[in-house]
N, C-alpha and C positions, 0 to 999 in steps of 0.2 A: 541681528536680533535687536540691538539697541536702536537701529533706525526704524524698525517696525514699532518699537515702543514709543518713539518720538513722534511717528506719524499718528499713531492711535490716541497719543495725548493731545496732539494738535487738533484731532477731529472731535475729541471729547470737551475740549475747552470751549466755553461759550464765546460767540462772536458778538463783540460789542459794536453796536451801530448808533448812529446819532439818534437822539430821541425825535419822534415824529410828533409834532403838534397837531392834534386832530382838528382844531378849528381852522387851520390854514392860516393863521395869523401869527405874528411873532410874539414873544412874551411881553415886549414892550407895548404893543397894541392892546394885548389883553388886561395889562395893569391900567393903561389909560382908559379903557372901556369900563373896568371895574370902578375906578375913581369917578368917572362920569355918572354912573348910576348910584353910587354912594351919595354924590352931591344932590343928584335929583330926588333921592329918598328923603335926605335930610331937608330939603326945600319944601316938600309936601307934608312933612310932619305937622306943622301949624295948621295947614288946610284941613287935615284929617281931624285935629283937635277941634277946630271951629266948627266943622260939619257935625261932629259927634255932640258938641255942646248945643247946637241948634236943634238937633233931632231929639236930644233928652228934654230941652225946654218945650218943644213942641208937643212932646208926648205927655209930659206932666201937665201942661197947661190946657190941653184941650180933650184928652181922652178920660173917660170915666173908667175907674178901676172895677175890677172883677168883685162880684159879691155872690155868695152862695144863695141859690134860690131854696126856699123852705118847703121842699116837697115833703109829703107826709111820711114817706117811708124811710127817710134820712135818719131820723132819730128814733127808729122803732126799736123797742126792747122787749123781746119775747120772754127772757129769763134774766135773772139778776147777774150783774157782771161779777166775774171772779175777783176783781179788785175792790169790790164794794165792801164796806165795813158792815157789821151787823145792823140790821135795820134798812139796808139798801140805799142806793143812790142812783140818780139818773145821769150822773156826770160821766163823760168819757174818760179814758185812762189819762190823757195828757191835757185835759181841759182844766187848767189851773184856776181860771176866773170862777168857774162853777164850783170847784172844790173850796175855793176861799169863801164864796158866798154861803155854801152850806155850812162851813165852820163857824162863820160870823153868825149865821141865824141860830146855830145850835148854842153859841155862847150867851146869846140874849134870851 
């Protein structure tokens, strides 16, 4: 009985094998390869910074910036806006420049 228990315990025990490295290289080679790519990455950080600086300069020096075309239907108001005070206003909800101009005109 005890020999049967020992045999079954031996079969249930996990069999430990050496760990297989899936890349086919030793751990030392993997560490060396990682260090090599770290050095390459650090070497190219200044290159990326210089190219980024050049691209930003080129963009801001030569490109015209976007402006909204004044189509007639963009500012169309068919009914008073719910945020307008009594008397109405043509200002959009978050158009602070227009609101400030209306307040300044009302004070004078």
